N, C-alpha and C positions, 0 to 999 in steps of 0.2 A: 504493500500499499504506500501511496505517496500523499503528501499533504495537499488538500484541496484549498485554493486561495479564494476566499469569498470576497465580496465587495467590502465588507467590514475589515477583513485582513488588509486589503489594499489601502483602505483609508488610514490604517495604522502604521503603514510602512514608514511614513515620515515623522512619526511620533518618537523621536530619539530621546531616550531618557538620560540626558546628561546636562551638567550645569551650563549656564549661558556662556561663561568663559571658555569652557571646553569646546562648545560649538563654534565660537568665534575663532579659536585656534585652528580647529579642523577646516573651517571655511576658508581661512587665510592660507592654510597649507595647500588646500585644493586649488586656490587661485595661483599660487606660486608654482605648483606642479603643472597646471594648465599653461602657464606662460613659459616655463623653461625646462620642464621634465623633472622626474623624481630624482635623478642622479645629483642634480645640483641644488636640491632643497637644503637650505642653510638654516640652522637654528637661530643664527643671529638675524638673518633677514626676516624670519618668521616672527621672532620676538618684536622686531621693529614694527612689523606690519600690524601686530595686535596691540603693541604698546606695553609689553612686559619684557623681563629679562629672559635670555635664552634658557637659564636654569629653571625658571618658573614654569616652562613647558612641561618639565618632567614631573610636575605635580598632577598633571592631567593625563599624561601618556608615559608608559613605562620606559620606552626608549624610541629611537627614530623608526625602528621597524614597526612598533605598535602604532605610531602616528601614520605611517604610510599605509598600513592596513585599514585604518579608519578612513583615510582619504579615498582608498579604493572602494570601500563600501559606500561612501558618498557618491562615487562615480556609478556604482551599480544602481543606486536610487535614481540617478539622472537617466540612465539607460532604461530602467523599468518604466519611468514616467513616459518616455517616448514610446515604448512598446504598448502601453495601455491606451495611447491615443489611437491605436489602430482600430478600424471599424470591425467590431466583433460580430456584426451581422453579415459580413462578407462570407462567401463560400470558404470552406476550410483550406483548400489549396491556395486560394488567393491570400489568406491570412498567413500561411506558412511563408509565402514569398514576401509579403509585406513585413513580417518580423525580421526576415534576413536583410531586407532592404533597409530597415531601421538600424540594424546592426552595422551595416555599411556606413550609413549616414553618421552615426555616432563616431565611428572610427575616423571619419574625415573631419568632423567638427571638433572633436576633442582628442587629437593624436597622442599627446603626452599622457593624458589620463588613461586612454585606451591602452597604451603601452604598460602602464603600471598595472592596470586591471588584468590584462590578458597575456602579457608577454614578459612578466617579472615573477620570479618566485617570491611568494610571501608566506608568512607563517599561518595566515588565515585562509589560504587558498582552498577551494573546494575540490574534492577528489572523486574521481569516478571509481566504482559505481555508486557507492553508498550515499554520498551527499546529494547526488543528482536523482537517485531513486527516491529519496526522502523529500525531494522538493525543496532543498536548501538554496538552490539557485533559482530564483524567481524568474529570471529571463529564460533559462533553459526550460523551466516548468511550463511557461506559456507556449513555447515552441513544441514541446512534447505533447501537450494537450491537443494542439491542432493536428500534429502528426498522427495521434491516436484516433482522432475524429475522422481523418482521411482514410484510415484503415477501416474503421467501423462502417463507413459509408461507401466503401468500395472504390474510392478515389485512388488510394494506394493499396497494393496487395497486402494481405495480412502478414505481419512480421513482429519482431520485438520492438515496440515503440521506443524504449529507452535507447537501444543501440542504434536504431535507425536515426533517431534525433541526433545522437552523437556523431554519426557519419555525416549527416547533412550540415550540422554546425561546423564540423572539422573541415568540410569542403569550403564552406563560406570563409572560415577563419583562415585557412591556408591562403586563399586569394587575398584577403584583406592584409595578412601579414606580408606577403609578397609585395603588395603595393606600399606598405608601410616602409619597406627598406629600398624603395625606388625601382622596382623591377618593371614598371610600366612607364611608357613615355609621357602620357598625359592622363588627367583625371577623367576626361570625357571617354576616352578610349577604354580605360579601365572599367568605368561604370558599364559600358556596353558589354564588355567581356564577362563581367561579373554576372549580369542579368542573364546572358545566354547560358553561362556555365550552370547556373542554378536551375534554369528551365530544363537543361539536358538531364541534370541529376534527378529532378522530381519526376520527369517523364519515365526515367528508369524504375521509379517506385510505383508507377501506376498499375492499377488493377486491370482486369480483362473483362470486357463486356461480353455477355452471352450472345452467341450468333442467333 
């Protein structure tokens, strides 16, 4: 069984139970990562941005790794907000492609944050299969739900929804990662290739209509 996310659960995603100053530190750290990447995040610059000493940051976060983990989680909240704007009344296959398109847009709009979230080893990183089976990745959960619906309705042939979702995400993630390191000449060309590649992949998952 995996956790079902209700409307109330979604409403509570942004209810982060932390002191106001802790939230300010995390928000400022997120802005600094967005601007220059996580490698160059300086406690001195962060302290100046918040108006506290660098050492005072450690009253709110155990260490730099703990802070970066919190920044990554803030990034996932932003990604999830984008995913939840997708039209849930659209056909399930269209929702699958829309979710993956939102993933692409996030990678292009927030490249440094994306790198921290998806291309950097962190202590709070979610691991396959248990974390994903239990729905601890809300973005993956949304995609898995739509893949499972496609299978139930015959759009995709019956298979393991968890592993199929992983394969689909890995395909999209691989393309996005190649783009992140400059493997494509221009953004417009990459967008076109990305869209065609995912269409090919999902066509390979299609079910078969009776004659």
